C-alpha positions in Angstrom: -4.0 24.6 36.7 -2.9 23.8 33.1 -2.2 20.0 32.8 1.3 19.0 31.8 1.8 17.0 28.6 4.1 14.1 29.5 6.7 13.7 26.8 6.5 10.0 26.6 2.8 10.2 25.9 3.2 13.0 23.3 5.9 11.0 21.5 3.7 7.9 21.6 0.8 9.8 20.0 3.2 11.0 17.2 4.4 7.5 16.6 0.9 6.1 16.3 0.1 8.8 13.7 3.3 8.3 11.8 3.1 4.5 11.8 -0.6 4.4 11.1 -1.6 1.7 13.7 -1.1 1.0 17.4 0.7 -2.2 16.6 3.2 -0.6 14.2 3.8 2.2 16.7 4.5 -0.4 19.4 7.1 -2.1 17.2 8.8 1.2 16.4 8.8 2.2 20.2 9.8 -1.3 21.4 6.6 -1.3 23.5 3.6 -3.6 23.7 0.5 -2.5 21.9 -1.3 -2.3 25.2 1.3 0.1 26.6 0.9 2.3 23.5 -2.9 2.3 23.9 -2.6 3.1 27.6 -0.3 6.1 26.9 -2.7 7.5 24.3 -5.7 7.1 26.5 -3.9 8.8 29.4 -3.0 11.7 27.1 -6.6 12.0 26.0 -7.8 11.9 29.7 -5.2 14.6 30.6 -6.3 16.9 27.8 -9.9 16.1 28.1 -10.2 15.6 24.3 -10.3 12.7 21.8 -7.0 12.9 19.9 -7.2 10.1 17.5 -9.9 8.7 15.1 -9.4 4.9 15.5 -9.5 4.1 11.8 -6.9 2.2 9.7 -4.7 4.0 9.4 -5.5 6.2 12.4 -5.8 9.9 11.9 -5.6 12.8 14.3 -8.6 14.8 15.3 -8.4 18.6 15.2 -7.2 18.5 18.8 -4.8 15.7 17.9 -3.3 17.7 15.2 -2.3 20.4 17.7 -0.5 17.8 19.9 1.1 16.2 16.8 2.4 19.6 15.7 3.8 20.2 19.2 5.5 16.8 19.2 7.2 17.5 15.8 8.3 21.0 16.9 9.6 19.6 20.2 11.6 16.9 18.3 13.1 19.5 16.0 14.1 21.7 18.9 15.6 18.7 20.7 17.7 17.7 17.7 19.0 21.3 17.2 19.9 21.6 20.9 21.8 18.3 20.9 23.7 19.3 17.8 24.7 22.7 19.3 25.8 21.0 22.5 27.8 18.4 20.6 25.8 15.7 22.2 24.1 14.3 19.2 25.1 10.8 18.2 23.2 11.2 14.9 25.5 12.4 12.2 22.7 12.4 9.6 21.5 15.5 7.7 18.9 17.9 9.2 15.5 17.2 7.7 13.4 20.2 6.6 9.9 19.4 5.3 8.2 22.1 3.1 4.9 22.2 1.3 5.0 24.0 -2.0 2.6 24.5 -4.9 3.3 22.9 -8.3 3.8 26.1 -10.2 6.4 27.4 -7.8 8.1 24.0 -7.8 8.3 24.1 -11.6 9.7 27.7 -11.8 11.6 29.3 -9.0 11.5 27.2 -5.9 14.1 24.6 -6.5 16.6 27.3 -7.4 15.9 28.8 -4.0 17.0 25.6 -2.2 20.5 25.8 -3.9 21.0 29.1 -2.0 20.7 27.5 1.4 23.9 28.3 3.3 25.3 28.1 6.7 24.0 24.6 7.4 26.5 21.8 6.6 23.9 19.1 5.8 20.2 19.6 5.0 17.8 17.0 3.7 14.8 18.6 1.9 11.5 16.8 1.9 9.1 18.6 -0.4 5.3 18.0 -0.4 3.6 19.2 -3.6 0.1 20.6 -2.9 -2.1 23.3 -4.2 -1.3 26.7 -2.7 -4.8 26.9 -1.2 -4.1 23.7 0.7 -0.5 23.8 1.7 -1.4 25.5 5.0 -3.3 22.3 5.9 -0.1 20.4 6.0 1.3 22.9 8.5 -1.8 22.5 10.7 -1.4 18.7 10.6 2.3 19.1 11.6 3.5 17.3 8.5 5.7 20.2 7.3 7.7 22.9 9.0 7.0 25.5 6.4 4.8 26.2 3.4 4.4 28.3 0.3 0.7 29.2 0.6 -1.9 31.6 -0.7 -3.2 32.1 2.8 -2.2 35.3 4.6 -3.7 34.1 7.9 -1.0 32.4 10.0 -1.6 28.9 11.1 -1.4 28.6 14.9 2.2 28.6 16.0 3.4 30.0 12.7 4.7 33.2 11.3 3.8 34.5 7.8 5.3 36.9 5.3 4.5 37.9 1.8 6.8 36.4 -0.8 5.4 38.2 -3.9 2.8 37.6 -6.6 2.9 35.0 -9.2 1.6 36.2 -12.6 -0.6 34.1 -14.8 -1.7 34.8 -18.4 -4.6 33.3 -20.3 -3.0 31.5 -23.2 -3.6 29.0 -26.0 -1.9 27.6 -29.1 -2.4 29.5 -32.4 -4.2 26.5 -33.8 -6.6 26.4 -30.9 -7.4 30.1 -31.3 -8.2 29.6 -35.0 -10.4 26.6 -34.2 -12.3 27.7 -31.1 -11.9 31.5 -30.5 -12.8 33.1 -33.8 -15.4 35.5 -32.3 -15.3 37.9 -29.4 -13.3 36.3 -26.5 -16.1 36.8 -23.9 -18.5 34.9 -26.2 -16.2 32.1 -27.4 -14.0 31.3 -24.3 -16.7 29.9 -22.0 -17.5 27.2 -24.6 -13.9 26.4 -25.6 -12.1 23.3 -24.1 -10.1 24.2 -21.1 -7.1 22.8 -19.2 -7.1 22.3 -15.4 -4.5 21.1 -13.0 -7.0 19.0 -11.0 -10.6 19.2 -9.8 -9.7 21.9 -7.3 -8.1 24.2 -9.9 -10.3 27.3 -10.1 -7.9 29.6 -12.0 -9.7 29.2 -15.3 -13.2 29.6 -13.9 -12.1 32.7 -12.0 -10.7 34.3 -15.2 -14.0 33.6 -17.1 -16.0 35.1 -14.3 -13.8 38.2 -14.3 -14.1 38.4 -18.1 -17.9 38.2 -18.0 -18.3 40.6 -15.1 -18.7 38.2 -12.2 -20.8 35.4 -13.8 -20.3 32.2 -15.8 -17.5 29.6 -15.7 -15.1 27.8 -18.1 -16.4 25.0 -20.4 -17.6 21.7 -19.0 -15.1 20.2 -21.5 -12.1 20.3 -19.2 -9.0 18.2 -19.2 -7.0 17.6 -16.0 -3.2 17.3 -16.1 -1.7 17.2 -12.6 1.8 18.4 -13.3 2.8 22.0 -14.0 5.0 21.1 -16.9 2.4 18.8 -18.4 -0.3 21.4 -18.0 1.7 24.0 -20.0 2.7 21.5 -22.7 -1.0 20.5 -23.1 -2.0 24.1 -23.7 0.8 24.5 -26.2 -0.3 21.4 -28.0 -3.8 22.8 -28.3 -5.7 20.4 -26.0 -7.3 23.4 -24.3 -6.7 27.0 -23.1 -5.4 27.7 -19.6 -4.0 30.2 -17.1 -0.2 29.7 -17.5 2.5 31.0 -15.2 4.1 33.9 -17.0 7.6 32.5 -16.4 6.6 29.3 -18.2 4.6 31.1 -20.9 7.3 33.6 -22.0 9.6 31.2 -23.9 6.6 29.5 -25.6 5.2 32.9 -26.5 8.5 33.9 -28.0 8.6 30.8 -30.2 5.0 31.2 -31.3 3.7 28.1 -29.6 1.4 30.2 -27.4 -0.5 33.4 -27.8 -2.0 35.6 -25.1 -5.8 35.6 -25.1 -6.2 38.8 -23.1 -2.9 40.7 -23.0 -4.5 43.4 -20.9 -5.8 41.0 -18.3 -3.0 39.2 -16.5 -3.8 37.7 -13.1 -1.5 38.0 -10.1 -1.8 35.5 -7.2 -0.1 36.4 -3.9 2.1 33.8 -2.3 3.1 33.7 1.3 5.7 31.9 3.4 4.5 30.4 6.6 6.8 28.5 9.0 6.9 27.3 12.5 7.9 29.8 15.2 11.1 27.9 16.1 14.6 29.1 16.6 15.9 26.5 14.2 19.1 27.3 12.3 18.2 25.0 9.4 14.7 26.4 9.1 16.0 30.0 9.2 18.5 29.3 6.5 15.9 27.8 4.2 13.5 30.8 4.9 16.3 33.3 4.0 17.0 31.5 0.7 13.4 31.2 -0.2 12.4 34.8 0.5 15.5 36.0 -1.4 14.8 33.9 -4.5 11.1 34.9 -4.4 12.0 38.6 -4.3 13.8 38.1 -7.7 11.3 35.6 -9.3 8.0 37.0 -8.2 6.3 40.4 -8.6 6.6 42.7 -5.7 
């Protein structure tokens, strides 16, 4: 027989994760810390798994993430049901949390949110994260949907292709004159390079493709953790970089950037993953995002 998950215990676990400590969760739930601890222990005994790592702040284990995600989905369904029945005493806006990569945020995604219709009041909560890691926020139950590079659906989520974001290798004319005077495959690996952060592998991947599967970008690499700042740094000549085509085009037209390899654009597929919930707010956001992506991204 599959054990039931008592709702009071599930909600208590969620409160501990959100508040960070048992004492803070007790205050939020108007319970004693002992009662909070007993509920979490009872839930762990019922599931036969350790659900929390007792650090400060506490963090869910892999099994705990499953229960936390279930708790957030349950809370979302409960609020939607109350609203449809006219029983909700909460007149606040509907919260929709989405993880999105910086380049989408800087180009097409915010425009998509202006298209959300059919929901009177929606409160967006955006989490900026690399597209290779946005799915992790779904697994942890921190967001309801994500723009991600992963085509593999997170458990309990649906996935669809949004399109492909095109990147072009670019640099300022002055940078080209100073560092890239010889053949590109010889000069580029030694030229200073821009990165978004330490996990940004776009530039290394381009150099490997240019050299037939080997090599990497220069060890002289600058990190600028904003999409707009990254592009401006390339235009100022601090380094070369893989720039989203949408951001590169106006700078190319004004002569602030030049393409380093016009015949070698790089397309990165982006996917939309979301909880499998019958939520009107989430459905409205998904429709707006997929519609905007169809226009902004390559098919």
